[in-house]
C-alpha positions in Angstrom: 107.7 82.3 91.3 108.0 84.5 88.2 109.6 87.9 88.4 107.1 90.7 88.2 108.1 94.0 86.6 106.8 97.5 87.5 106.1 96.8 91.2 106.1 100.0 93.1 106.5 100.7 96.8 104.2 102.6 99.0 105.3 106.0 100.5 107.6 105.7 103.5 108.5 102.1 102.8 111.6 100.9 104.8 113.9 98.0 104.0 114.9 95.3 106.4 117.6 97.5 107.8 115.1 100.3 108.6 116.3 102.7 105.8 113.8 104.4 103.5 113.4 102.9 100.0 113.3 105.1 96.9 109.8 105.4 95.6 110.3 104.0 92.1 109.4 101.0 89.9 111.1 97.7 90.9 111.2 94.1 89.8 109.9 91.7 92.4 112.4 88.8 92.5 111.1 86.7 95.3 109.4 86.5 98.7 111.5 84.4 101.1 110.3 82.1 103.8 111.0 84.7 106.4 108.4 87.0 104.8 110.6 89.6 103.1 110.0 90.5 99.5 113.2 91.0 97.4 112.8 93.9 95.0 115.5 95.2 92.6 115.8 98.6 90.9 118.7 97.3 88.7 121.4 94.7 88.8 123.2 96.5 91.7 120.3 98.0 93.8 118.1 95.5 95.7 116.1 95.7 98.9 114.2 93.4 101.2 110.9 95.0 102.1 107.6 94.0 103.7 105.3 92.6 101.0 102.5 94.6 102.4 104.4 97.8 101.3 104.3 96.8 97.6 101.9 98.2 95.0 101.4 95.5 92.4 100.9 96.4 88.7 97.5 96.6 87.1 96.0 93.2 86.6 97.3 91.9 89.9 94.9 91.9 92.8 97.5 91.5 95.7 100.8 90.0 96.6 99.2 86.6 97.3 98.6 86.3 93.5 102.3 86.4 92.9 103.1 84.0 95.7 100.7 81.4 94.4 102.1 81.6 90.8 
């Protein structure tokens, strides 16, 4: 899978630990076999989130477009 820049999270998105994730622009790194999407704000700040809580950049229809790439 190619990394996707400028992925945003929906309001009230929580990470895999149940903590709220900052509403910002992230880089989508991967979606693992357990169904969590790994997104990173920078080299030190990453979160696992539900892929359904992602807003893909314009030109992408849905997360499945990324998974099939």
